[in-house]
N, C-alpha and C positions, 0 to 999 in steps of 0.2 A: 177582305182586301180593300184597301182604300180606293176611293174613286179616282180614276185617272186625271180628272179635272183638278181635284185637290192636290195630287202629287205634282201636277205642272205648275199650279199656283205656288206650292211650297218652294219649287225649284226657282221660280221667278222671284220670289221673296228673298231667297238666299242670294241670288245675284245682285238684286237692288240694294240689300243691306251691305253686302260687301263693297259695292261701288261707293255707296255713301260714306262708309267708314274710311274709304281710301281718299276720297276727293272733297266731301262736303263738311265732315265733322273735324273741326280743328281744335279739339280740346287737348291741351298738353298732357293731361293725365292718361290719355289713350295710348296704350303701348302697341306692341305688334300683335295685333288681333286677327285670328283666322276663324272664319265662320265655317263650322264643320257640318252642320245639319239644321234643317228647318222642319219642324213638325206642325202641321195645320189640322185643326179639328175638322170633322166632317161638314160642319155648317160654315166653315171659313170665317169664324168669329174670333178665334184665338190662335195666335202663332207663337210657338216657342223656338227661339233661335239658340242653338248651342254654338258655343265658341271656345277657343283656346287662346291663351296668351303666352307668348314666348317671354320668359324671364322669371323672377323670384316672385315671392308672395306679395311684395309691395307693388310690383308692376300689375299683378292680378287685381289687387284691391283698387288701384288707381284706375284701371281699365273698367272694372265693374262700375265704379262711381261715374266715369264718363259716359258709359252706355246707359246708366239709368237716367242721366240728365239729358241725353239726346233721343230718349225713347219717343217722346211726342213728335219731334221733327221727322224721325224715321218712319213712324206710323203714318204721318200725313203724306209723305212722299210715296210710300208703298201704295196708299189708297189712290192717289193721283195717277200713278204710272200704271196700275193694273185696272183702273177704271171700275172698281168695285163699288157698289152702293154703300156698303159698310166696310170700312177699313178695319182689318183685324187688329185686335189688341196684341201687342208685342211684348214677350217676356224674354229676357236674356238669361240663359242658364250656362254656367261654366261647365264645359264638357269634362267628364272624368276620364277621357281617353288617355291623357298623359299618365295619370296615376295608375291606371290599369296596365298600360304599357310598362311602367317602371316596375310594377309588382310582377308581371310576367317575366321581365328581364331578370329580376331578382331570383325568382324560382328557377329560371333556366341556369343562372350562375350557380345556385346551390346544387342543382342536379349534375352540372358539369364537375363541380368540385368533388361530389360523391362518386361520380365515375372515375375520376382521377385517382381517389383514394382506393377504390376497389381495384383498379389496374395496378397500382403499386403493391397492394397486398398479394395480388396474383403473381406478380414477377418474383416476389420474395417468398412465395409459398413453396412447401415441399409436400410430397405425397404422403398420405398416412400410411399406405401400404406400398405396393409395387407401382411403378409408373404406368404399366399397362395391366390392369386387373383381369383382362379376358384371356381365355385359353386359346391357343393357336392350334391348328391342326398338327404341325410338326411336333408340338409338345405332347399332344395326346398320343401320338405314335410312340414317343419315347417312354411315356409312362405306362402304355400297354406292354411294352417290351420288358420294362422292369418288373411289372407284375407277374408276367409269365415266368421270369427267372425265379421268383419266389416260390412257385408252385401253386399259386392261387388261381382260381378259375377267372377267366377273362370277363365274364359277366357276373353281376351280383345275384342273379337269379339262377342258381345252380339246381341240380336235382335234389329233392329232399331225401334224407336218410331213410332207409327201410324201417329202421326201429320206430320212427314216429308214426308211420302209416299203419303198421301191424302191431298189435299188442304183443307183449312177451308171453311166451308159453307159461311162465311162472304165474302170471296173473290168472290165466285160464285154470290152472290146476287149483289154485287157492280158491277160486270161485265154486269149483266142484266140490271141494272139501267142505265148504261152509254150508252146503245144502244138507249134509248128513248131521247126525247128532254130534254134539261137541266131545263126547267121550271116545269117539273113534270107532264105535260099533257100527255095524252095517245097517241098521235101522229100516224101517219099513219104507217101501217106495210108494210114491203117490200113484194110484192107479190112472189118474188122468195124464201123467207125464210119461208113460211108457211109450 
């Protein structure tokens, strides 16, 4: 975090530069300039002054040239008013704030146009199936009543058939016949199976 003294000096430099641009600098190239920020290094030797210019590119170029020519006068005045041993060197930088604001406004306009297109599609859209795809309680009661009229069980999990649980008697008989000889004779019985 910057030193509070450095922040205070940066604020004072901003105020002094703004007053000088308004009252002392009489360059005709200087347009409507606004000082947006001043950043001062920790040793207070270099100050960067950010500014914006109201107008087109020609006004920006003219104002930049006027600020470059007035930098010496502004630096000496800042040093005298602040009572610093070493007056900070001053560099003027065109602030990118207007361009970033314009790009954000452009993005917001695109988002608004996209929202409007989606809203238009939503108004003209139709449902792929029913308008209300969810079952209601009264509809379930009606479907249960129609199911009972058909003779089907109310639940899908009915009692299993007895045929599936118990093997057929025919299968048991065939198993006992296969134990004997294939020619149908009564054959010898196994002494361990009696």
